[in-house]
Structures are given as structure tokens and as C-alpha cells.
N, C-alpha and C positions, 0 to 999 in steps of 0.2 A: 490410220483412220479406216482404211479399207479392211484391215484385219479385224477391227472391232465389228464392222458391219457383217462380215462373214461369220464371226463368232456368234453374234446375236441371231443371225439367220439360222445357224446350226442349232442353237439353243431352242429356237422356235420350232424347228423340225422335230427335235427330240421331244418337246412337250406334246406336239401333235401326235407323234407316234406312240408316246406313252398313253395319251388319252385314247387313242384308237385301240391299244391293247387292253385298257381297262374296259372299254365298251365291248370288245370281243369276249372278255371273261364274263361280263355281266349278261350279255346276250346268251352265252352258253349256259350260264347258271339259270336263267329263266327257262331255257329249253329243258333243263333237268327238272326244274320245279314244276313244269307243266304236268309231269307224271304224278305229282302229289297234290296238285290243286284240283278243285272241283271240275271234272269233265262234264258232269251232269248236275244240274241244280233243280230242286223241286219247286213247284209253283206254290202259291200262297195256300191253296186248298189242302195240298198234301202236308205242308208244314203245320197247318192248324190241326189236321187230323192226327199227325204224329205227336203234337204237343199233348193231346189227350191220352195217348198210350205210348209214351216214349220208349218203353222197354219191350214192346212187342217185337217179335222177330220178323225181320225182313228176309234174311237168309240165315237160319239158325246155325247150320253147319259152318258157315263162314264167320259167325259171330257178329253179324250185322243186324242192328236193331232198326226200327223204322226211323228213329231220330238220326242214327248214323247214316241212313240212306238218303237224307235230305240233300246232301252234297256228296257225290261219289267221285272218287279220283280214278284214274286209269289203273293205279295199283290195286285199288279195291275191286275193280272189274276183273283185273288179271287174277287176283286171289280167288274170286268166285269162279271164274272160267277155269282156273287151274284145278279146282275141286270138282270139275264137271263129272268125272268118273264116279266120285263118291256120292254125288248128288243124283246119279242116274241119267246124266246128260252126256253120254259118251259121244265120240265122233268129232264133228267140226269144232265144237266149243273148246276142246282140249288144245287146239292150236293157237287160240287167242292169247293165252298167257305167255308162251314163248315169243310170239310176235311182239307183244307189249314189252317184255323184258329185253328183247333185242333192240327195240327203239330206245329204251332207257340206257342200254349199254352204249349205243351210238351217241346219245346226248351226253352221257358221262365221259365218253372218250373225247368228244368235242370240248368239254369243259377242261379235261386234263391237258389236252394239247394247247388250249387257249392260255391256261395258267403257265404252261411251259414256254409260251411264246412261239409256238409252231402254228402259224396262221393257216397254211394250206391244209394240213391234216385236220385242224379244227373246223375249217370250212367244209371239207369233205364229209366228216362225221356229222356235222350239223345238217348238211343236206340229206344224208342218209336217215338221220333221226326225224327230220321233217317229213321225209318220204313215208316212213312208217306211220307217223301221226296222220298224214293225209289219207293213207290207206285205212287206218282205223276210223277216222272221221267218216269217210265214204261208206265203210262197212256198217257202222252204227246207224247211219242215215238210211242206207239201203235195206237193212233188216228191220227198220222201224224201232230200233232200240231207243234212239233219240232223234228228234223229239217224240215224246209219247204223251199219254193222257195226264201224267203226273210230273214228268221231268222234261226240261229243255236243256239246251247246251249250256255248260258252265263257262267260267272265265278261262279255264285252261284251253278249251277248244278255240278260243278267240285269240289267245296270246301266242300260240306256237308259230304261226306263219310270220307275224312281224318279228318275233325273236330270231327265227331262223333266217329271215331275209337280212336283218341287220348283221347277224353273225357272218353270213356268206359275203355280204358287201364289204364289211370291214376286213374280213380275211383276204379278199381280193386286193383291197387297197394296201394292206400291209405287205402282201406278197409282191405287189408292183413296187412299192417303196423299197423293199429289201433288194429287189432286182436292180432298181435304179441306183441304189447306194453302191452295190457291187460293181456296176458298170462305170460309175463315176470315180470310184476309188483309184483304179489304175490310171485313169486320165489325169487326176489331180496329182498323182505321184510323178508323172512325167513332166509336169510344169516346172 
């Protein structure tokens, strides 16, 4: 009878750990998605004006029309900032693309490690990715890029902190559970 209780308890732990790993992967996936979701969203007045001339250029060299610019992702910002030299905006703007791509690389690494079941590296890279996103959010706000007269913060700028927090918390929980399992395994073998 006692063996069945232990077996059920073990099965329950496995389900909880599996659920935690799924949550870890989902949180890391959201952190990656943040780079492709709208970082900036246009207000109703901009959208109405864009609807009248949807194919007018917003940034022609980048291939962005006014309708494309209604919702701008960080990748679109990185593309425009990466073209800064070609657009005649050399200097500080050229560093934004590598910073954004570094954040995406951190988030992608967090997702890779989460899929591989490596909670600690997933948490570390999730924290680094969140750090880059926090710096970008602060910078956009400090320079007055967002919010501005036509655009406000998009859904991505609101999702990254909860996603990173969940990723980091679950990574810690999984790391503690793994450590606990390692310390209990030798104790159970001696019984």
C-alpha cells in the first residue's frame, strides 16, 4: 500500500515538473515573439490617415509603407536603424540594430535551452534578453520615440516583463527541484 502511495506521489511530481517545463518553453517562446509583435501601435487618427493612402512610404529605403507602420515590431525598428548609414543617419542609430539582435539572440538561446530542458541557462538567457528589452524600452521612452504624437506602446512592450518573470521563476523552481531530486536519490538508495 505504501509503495502505491509513493508511486502516485512520484507520478504527481513528474506531471508538475513536465507542466513546469512546458511553461518554461512557452514563456521563452513569448520572449522571442516579443521581437516580432507590435512594439509600437498607431492611434486611431494615424490609422484613419494611413487608410486613405496605404501605399505611401513611411521609410522608403526600408520598404515600410504608412500602413505597415501602423504596428511596428522591434525587428522593423532594427531594420530601419541598421540602414541608418544608408539613410544618412550615421552614428548612434547604427548601434540599435546590433543591440536588438543581441536581445533576440538571448531570447532565442533561452528558448533553445528551455526546449532542451536546461532550466538554469534558459533563466540566465531569459534574464539577459529581458535586460536588453528593458534598456530598449527605456531608450525609446527617453528619446521620445514612444509614446509620440501618432504611436504608443504596443503589446510587445507589455508582454516581455511578465514572460521573462515567469521564465525566470519557473527556471528557479526547476533548478531547485532538480537539486532536490539529486540530493534525495542517494538518501533513498541507502534505505
